[in-house]
C-alpha positions in Angstrom: 0.0 0.0 0.0 1.4 3.4 -1.0 1.7 6.0 1.7 -0.3 9.2 1.1 1.8 12.3 0.6 0.3 14.2 3.5 0.1 11.2 5.9 2.0 11.5 9.1 5.5 10.0 9.2 5.9 6.5 10.6 7.3 6.6 14.2 10.7 5.4 13.1 10.8 8.0 10.3 9.7 10.7 12.8 12.5 9.6 15.2 15.1 9.8 12.5 14.0 13.3 11.5 14.0 14.5 15.1 17.4 12.9 15.7 18.8 14.6 12.5 17.5 18.0 13.8 19.0 17.4 17.2 22.4 16.5 15.9 22.3 19.3 13.3 21.5 21.9 15.9 24.6 20.9 17.9 26.9 20.5 14.9 25.8 23.6 13.0 26.0 25.7 16.2 29.7 24.7 16.5 30.5 25.0 12.8 28.3 26.4 10.0 30.3 24.4 7.4 30.1 21.0 9.0 29.7 18.4 6.3 26.2 17.0 6.0 27.7 13.5 6.0 29.0 14.1 9.5 25.5 15.1 10.7 24.0 12.0 9.1 26.6 9.7 10.7 26.3 11.2 14.2 22.5 11.0 13.9 22.8 7.3 13.0 21.1 7.5 9.6 22.2 6.7 6.1 22.7 9.3 3.4 19.5 8.2 1.7 17.4 8.8 4.9 19.2 12.1 5.5 18.5 13.4 2.0 14.9 12.2 1.9 14.3 14.4 4.9 16.5 17.3 4.0 17.5 17.5 0.3 19.9 20.3 0.8 21.9 22.2 3.4 19.5 25.1 3.0 16.5 22.9 3.6 18.1 21.5 6.8 19.1 24.9 8.2 15.8 26.6 7.5 13.8 23.6 8.9 16.0 23.6 12.0 15.3 27.3 12.5 11.5 26.8 12.0 11.6 23.8 14.3 13.2 25.8 17.1 10.7 28.7 16.6 7.8 26.3 16.7 9.1 24.8 20.0 9.3 28.3 21.6 5.8 29.2 20.3 4.3 25.9 21.5 5.8 26.4 24.9 3.6 29.5 25.5 0.5 27.5 25.1 1.7 24.6 27.2 2.9 26.9 30.0 -0.5 28.7 30.1 -2.2 25.3 30.6 -0.1 24.5 33.7 0.9 27.9 35.3 -0.6 31.1 36.4 -0.2 33.7 33.6 2.6 35.7 35.2 4.6 32.5 35.9 3.9 31.3 32.3 5.2 34.5 30.9 8.4 34.5 33.0 9.2 30.8 32.2 8.5 31.4 28.5 11.0 34.2 28.6 13.6 31.6 29.6 12.6 29.5 26.6 13.0 32.6 24.4 16.5 33.2 25.9 17.6 29.6 25.0 16.2 30.2 21.5 18.2 33.4 21.2 21.4 31.6 22.1 20.6 28.8 19.6 19.9 31.4 16.9 23.2 33.1 17.7 25.0 29.8 17.3 23.2 29.1 14.0 23.6 32.7 12.7 26.4 31.8 10.3 24.6 28.7 8.9 21.4 30.7 8.5 23.3 33.5 6.7 24.9 31.0 4.4 21.6 29.3 3.7 19.8 32.5 2.8 22.4 34.8 1.2 23.1 33.2 -2.1 21.1 34.5 -5.1 17.9 32.5 -5.5 18.2 31.2 -1.9 15.0 30.9 0.1 14.2 33.7 2.5 14.8 33.3 6.2 11.5 32.3 7.9 9.6 35.1 9.7 9.2 35.3 13.4 5.4 35.2 13.4 5.0 32.1 15.6 7.2 33.6 18.4 5.6 37.1 18.0 2.1 35.5 18.3 3.1 33.6 21.4 4.4 36.7 23.0 1.2 38.6 22.2 -0.9 35.7 23.7 1.1 35.8 26.9 0.9 39.6 27.2 -2.8 39.7 26.6 -3.5 36.9 29.0 -1.4 38.6 31.7 -3.1 42.0 30.9 -6.5 40.4 31.4 -5.4 38.8 34.6 -4.1 42.2 35.8 -0.6 40.9 36.4 1.2 43.3 34.0 0.6 46.9 33.0 -2.0 47.5 30.3 -1.1 48.3 26.7 2.3 46.5 26.4 2.6 45.5 22.8 4.7 42.7 21.3 6.9 45.3 19.8 7.4 46.9 23.2 8.3 43.5 24.7 10.8 42.5 22.0 12.5 46.0 22.3 12.7 45.5 26.1 14.4 42.1 25.7 16.6 43.0 22.8 19.6 42.6 25.1 19.3 38.8 24.8 20.7 39.0 21.3 23.8 40.8 22.6 24.8 38.0 25.0 27.7 35.7 24.1 26.2 32.2 23.7 29.6 30.8 24.7 29.9 32.8 27.9 27.8 32.9 31.1 24.6 33.8 29.2 22.2 32.0 31.6 22.8 34.2 34.6 23.0 37.4 32.6 19.8 36.5 30.7 18.1 35.7 34.0 18.9 39.1 35.4 17.8 40.9 32.3 14.5 39.0 32.1 13.8 39.6 35.8 14.3 43.4 35.2 11.9 43.2 32.3 9.3 41.3 34.4 9.6 44.0 37.1 9.0 46.6 34.5 6.0 44.8 33.1 4.5 44.4 36.6 4.9 48.0 37.5 1.5 49.7 37.3 -0.4 46.5 36.9 -4.0 46.9 38.1 -4.5 43.7 40.1 -1.0 42.3 40.5 -1.2 38.7 41.8 1.8 36.9 43.1 2.4 33.4 41.8 
């Protein structure tokens, strides 16, 4: 029986794809020029399996970027299901900091994948922006942050994340920055509730 084109991947095929993305993230963060054969070998898949999933370096890099963005965006929804809004926002900011460090590590690979003439464009940030808006609106409705903070305001406030050295002590520096941003968001909140 032939598999439909839009049918979900078999579980072993899905595991292979996820393993390739996991290894590619680590390897491309270290070196943008790592041979794809090295990624395939470390992922424990053959060349055929690798190229069925990712027919080119550009396809791999852009899917990796999209995959990481989806994980950050999905985390907002999951955190809101299990945490008070203000706690969900703060924990999501930690997810965003990890994404920023991943993106910094992948910057050379992304630049290479999107800079040649005829290359695909870098994916937009819509999923992450939408997740931030969801968290901000939920917190505003709960009275835990000041009213009227936009996604643009939020991303300008946390822009320092993209200045941190992903190879240095970024965790503690990001934590301090994000705590300051949270304090600023809470200032003037109408019904501030502690979590």
